Residue, then its C-alpha position, 0 to 999 in steps of 0.5 A: m982489288k977485284t974487277t967488277e967482272e970478277l965480282l959479278n962472276a963471284l956473285k953467280q957462284t955463291d950465296i950473298e952472305t958468303f959473297w959479302k964475307e969473302h969480298q968485303e975488301d972489294l966493296v965500296q964502303m964510303k957513303p956518297h957525301a963522304f966520298l965527295a968530302d974526300l974529293i974536296d980534301r984531295s983537290g986542295l981547293k978552297k970551298a969558296t973556289i969550288i963554289r965559284n967554279s961550279d957556279f953554285d949557291t953557297v948554301y946549296f953547296h954546303q947542304v950537298v957536302a953535309g949530306t942534307k941535299v942530294p944533287s942532280r946528276d948535272k949539279l954533281l957533275r958541275i961540282l966534280i968539274a970544279l974539283e978537277a976530279p979525275f974521270t974515274d972519280c967522277q964515274l964513282a961519284l955518279r954511281l954512289f949518288g945513284h946517277a947514271i955514269l957517263y957513257p961515251r955513246v951518248r953524245r952529251d956524255g961524250c962531250l962531258i967525258y972529253g972536257i973532264n979528260n982534258h981538264f976543261t973548266l965548267s964554262r969551257i965544257q958548257e961552251e963545248l956542249q952548246k957548240n955541239g948542240e947539246e944541253p948545258l949542265k943545269 
């Protein structure tokens, strides 16, 4: 799989149709909700546990997983934290859902990255955010 930089360079050197044909295997093919469902399956956690750990309403959670609702960035992060998703999967999920990725130069995002990388629970991350004067995840 090519890096993002390699793909960007390839885009500069060819037309879009050729790019799609030559780099099909390097492109993300999964829909956002399918990716989230895959993360849920890979986590091995029961949906009830994820709902409880993300502090979500059951109906809303199932709507997000089914693809009938698009979660806000904060709500998606709450699900990803409850899933104990690796940082790279969190970044990809944020991109797929059309949200900004976590950026370490942003103080709040730095707290979130720290918590995700250290496998903190949602409540522990919320505490860290508040302790550091940042808005908790909504």
